C-alpha positions as CSV (number, residue, x, y, z in Angstrom):
1,M,52.5,98.5,50.8
2,D,48.0,99.3,52.1
3,N,47.7,102.8,54.4
4,R,48.2,100.5,57.6
5,Q,51.4,99.4,56.8
6,I,52.3,102.8,55.5
7,V,52.0,104.4,58.9
8,I,53.2,101.9,61.0
9,A,56.1,101.4,58.9
10,F,57.3,105.3,59.3
11,F,56.8,105.4,62.4
12,E,58.8,102.2,62.5
13,Q,61.5,104.1,61.0
14,A,61.8,107.2,61.9
15,F,61.1,107.4,65.5
16,N,62.6,102.9,66.5
17,K,65.1,103.4,63.8
18,R,66.2,106.4,63.9
19,E,66.3,107.5,60.4
20,P,63.7,110.2,60.4
21,E,65.7,111.1,56.3
22,L,64.1,107.3,54.9
23,A,60.7,107.7,56.7
24,V,60.5,111.4,55.0
25,E,62.0,109.7,51.7
26,Q,60.1,106.6,51.5
27,Y,56.3,108.1,53.4
28,L,55.8,111.5,53.7
29,G,54.3,113.6,50.8
30,D,54.4,116.6,49.8
31,P,52.8,118.8,50.6
32,Y,52.7,116.9,54.4
33,L,50.6,119.4,56.4
34,Q,51.5,119.9,60.3
35,H,49.1,120.1,63.3
36,N,51.2,119.6,65.8
37,P,50.8,123.0,67.1
38,G,54.9,122.2,67.5
39,A,56.4,121.2,64.4
40,G,56.1,122.7,60.8
41,D,54.8,121.5,57.8
42,G,56.4,119.7,54.9
43,S,59.1,117.8,55.3
44,E,62.1,120.4,56.3
45,P,60.4,121.1,59.2
46,F,59.2,117.6,60.1
47,L,63.0,116.7,60.1
48,G,64.0,119.8,62.6
49,Y,61.2,118.6,64.8
50,M,62.5,115.0,64.9
51,H,66.5,115.7,65.6
52,W,65.0,118.0,68.4
53,V,63.1,115.2,69.3
54,L,65.4,111.8,69.5
55,G,68.9,114.6,70.6
56,A,66.4,114.7,73.5
57,N,65.4,111.1,74.0
58,P,67.9,109.2,72.9
59,K,66.3,105.8,74.4
60,L,62.7,106.9,73.0
61,R,60.7,104.1,71.6
62,V,57.1,104.4,70.3
63,D,55.2,100.8,70.9
64,I,51.9,101.1,68.7
65,K,49.4,99.4,70.4
66,R,46.5,99.4,68.0
67,V,46.2,100.8,64.7
68,I,42.8,101.3,62.6
69,A,42.9,102.7,59.5
70,E,39.5,103.9,56.8
71,G,39.9,104.6,53.7
72,D,42.8,107.6,53.5
73,F,43.2,108.2,57.1
74,V,45.4,106.0,59.4
75,V,45.1,106.7,63.3
76,T,47.6,105.0,65.8
77,H,47.0,104.0,69.2
78,S,51.2,103.7,70.9
79,N,53.2,103.9,74.5
80,L,55.9,106.9,73.7
81,R,58.3,105.8,76.2
82,N,61.3,108.8,76.5
83,E,63.0,105.9,78.7
84,P,62.9,102.3,79.4
85,G,60.5,101.3,81.9
86,E,58.9,104.9,82.4
87,L,55.2,105.0,81.4
88,G,55.3,107.6,79.3
89,M,52.7,108.7,76.7
90,A,49.4,107.1,75.7
91,V,49.2,108.8,71.9
92,A,46.3,109.1,69.9
93,D,48.4,110.2,66.4
94,F,46.0,111.0,63.1
95,F,46.9,109.9,59.5
96,R,45.4,111.3,55.8
97,L,47.2,109.7,53.0
98,K,47.4,110.8,49.7
99,D,48.4,108.1,46.9
100,G,50.5,105.6,48.8
101,K,52.3,109.5,51.1
102,I,51.6,110.7,54.9
103,V,50.2,114.4,53.7
104,E,48.5,115.1,56.6
105,H,49.3,114.8,60.5
106,W,47.6,115.2,64.3
107,D,47.6,114.2,67.6
108,V,46.4,113.7,71.1
109,I,49.2,113.5,73.4
110,Q,48.3,112.4,77.4
111,D,50.8,111.5,80.5
112,V,50.2,107.9,81.7
113,P,49.5,108.0,85.0
114,S,51.6,106.5,88.1
115,E,47.9,106.0,89.8
116,S,44.3,106.1,88.0
117,A,40.6,105.9,89.4
118,N,39.7,102.4,87.9
119,S,41.8,99.6,87.1
120,N,41.8,99.8,83.0
121,T,45.2,100.1,81.1
122,M,45.8,103.3,78.8
123,F,46.3,100.2,76.5
């Protein structure tokens, strides 16, 4: 698997299949550095964060719209929805990989507005 495929598989496993333990086992490296201020470094804090997110949002789904990969970095642009039919959030996730494992993560999250000053979508 190349880095792009690893990140896509990680999202599918952790979020959409709701199997964060398998995602950690298969795709997270050690150490794992987290830049999202709501989650700690390492696999155990990641699992705690994921169980909280998935528990609070049992219908959550992440739909990746685009992926950019360059060297050890992969960027995804996704639509995260807590409930089907809602506008959700536009999310840009940045990952650094080492030896085929995700070792660092950053994200930028923005609500998808119901009205826009232009006719373009966020995706």
